[in-house]
N, C-alpha and C positions, 0 to 999 in steps of 0.2 A: 835433860833439856836445859835446865838452868845453868849447869856447870859449863856446858858447851858454849852457851851464849855469853856467859861472863868471861870465859877464856878468849873467845873471839874478840870481844870488846876490849879486853886487856891488850891483846896483840895489836889491834888497830890503834888504840890510844898510844901504845909504846912506839909504833911506827910514826905516829904523828909528832910525838915529843922529840924523837930522833931527828925527824925532818926539820922541825923548827930550830933545833939547836945546831944542826950541822949545815944547813943550806944558807946561801946568801942571796938567792933570787927572791924578790918580794912576792911574786906570784906563787912560787913553790911553797913558801912559808904560809901564805894565805890558804892554800889548798890543804896543808898539813893541819892547820887550825880547824878547818871544816871537817877533816877526817877525825880529829879528837872530839868535836862536837857530835859527830854521828856515832862515835864509840860510846859516848855517854847516853845517847838516845837508845842505842841497842841494849845498854844495861837497864835503863828505865823500863823498856818494854819487856825485857826478860824477867825483871823483878815484878813487874805489874801482873804478870800471869799468876804469881804465887801470892802476892800481898794486896791485890785489888786494883782498881782502875786509877789510883792516884798516879802511878807511874806514867800512864798514857797522857794524863793531863800535863805532867811535867814535860813530856815529849813535844806537846804543842807549844809550850812556852819556849823551850830550847830552839825549835824550828823557827819560831818568830824572831828570836834574838839572832839566829844564824842568818835569816834573810835580811834583817836590818844591818847586820855586820857585813854581809856580802855587798849590799848596795853602797854603804859608806866606804868600805875597804877598797872596792874596785874603783870608786870615784877618786879616792886618794891616790891610789896606784897609777891611775890614768893621768892625774894631775901632775904627779912627780915625774912620770915618763915624758909628759909634754914639756916640762921645765927642764929636766936634766937629761933626757934622751936615753935613759937607762933605768932598769929596775934592779940592778945589782946593788945590794945594800952596802958593799964596800966602797962604792963610788958616790954614795949619797951621804952628805953631811948637812942636815937641815939647819943646824945652828951656825953654819958658816954662810956668809953673805955672798 
């Protein structure tokens, strides 16, 4: 059971990393970061079954950080979309006036 959950979380994390590195759409990158956080949560839950409840406590902390990141990240993406009318990162240069 532990090997399967660790393998699944590794696959999910790899998909997330590939998505962050290859995509240019800010919303897709945002979703890939969330996928990586969920892969880490799956690892914590899988390991907590064998090493105690500490892993599930970490899951609650990661979920709290993910919720805060979702709120702030979506607010930033909406603000950029209203200002630039695109979420494509190739067309966004925040340092240019």
